[in-house]
N, C-alpha and C positions, 0 to 999 in steps of 0.2 A: 504494500500500500504506500502511496506517495504522501509524504507530509508536506502540505502546501505552505506551512509556516516557515519552512526552510528557504523559501524563495521570496525575493522582494519584487513587488510589482514595479515594472519599469514603464513609465509613461512619458510622453513628450507633452509638456505643458506650454500654454493652456490647452485643455482638451475637454470634450463633452463628457459628462458623468451623469449617471442616473442613480438616485437613491430611491429605494422602495420603502415606504412607511406603512405600518399597520396601525389602524386606529379604530376605536369604537364607532359604531354607526352614527351616534349623535354628534360627533365632532366634525369640524370642517377642515379638510385637508388644505384648502386654499389659505385659510386663516393661519394655519400652522406654518405653512411654507413662508408666508409673508412675515410672520413673527420671527422665524429663524433667519431668513435670507434678507430681510429688510428691503432695500431697493434693488437688489440684484435681479437681473433678468432670469426668469425661470418659467417652466411649463409644468403644470400639474395635470396628470391624466389618471382616470380610474383604471385600476388593474384587475382586482378580483374582489369577491364577496365570500365570506365564510358560509358554510352550509346552513347554519342557523340564522344568518343575516346579522349577527351581532358585531362582526368586525368587517372592515373594508380595507383593501390595500390600494395605494396610489403610487404612481411613479412621479418623481420630481426630477426633471431634466434641467441641467444648467451647465455652464462652463466653470471648471475649477482651474486655479492658477498655479497650484503647487501641491506636493504631497501634504504639506502642513495645512493648506487650505482645505483639501479634500477630507483629511482626518478630523479637522476641527468641525467641519459641517456635519460629519457623521456623528461626532460627539454631541453637538448642539441638538440635532434631531433626536438622538437617543435620550438626552436629558429633558426634552420637552415633556411637560406633565401629561399631555394628551396622546403621546406616541407610545404604543405598546411594544413595537419592534421596528428596527431599521435593518434593512438587508442591503 
């Protein structure tokens, strides 16, 4: 089995990146994205709905400028009170 933690992702920046967030049905993905990204240009699209309809996932596409920028945004989405998971 390959351990992917042994490899560093090599990207050329700036580049397009997609975060997938999972939130409860009653929360607004656009509001969450605006809260985390402020004035950064981004696009939110619906991805999937859980079988019981309680959770929804959304793709948030934007341009990231560096490894630090990409990792910080992942952390910011992860720490948002209405986000259950970031992929």
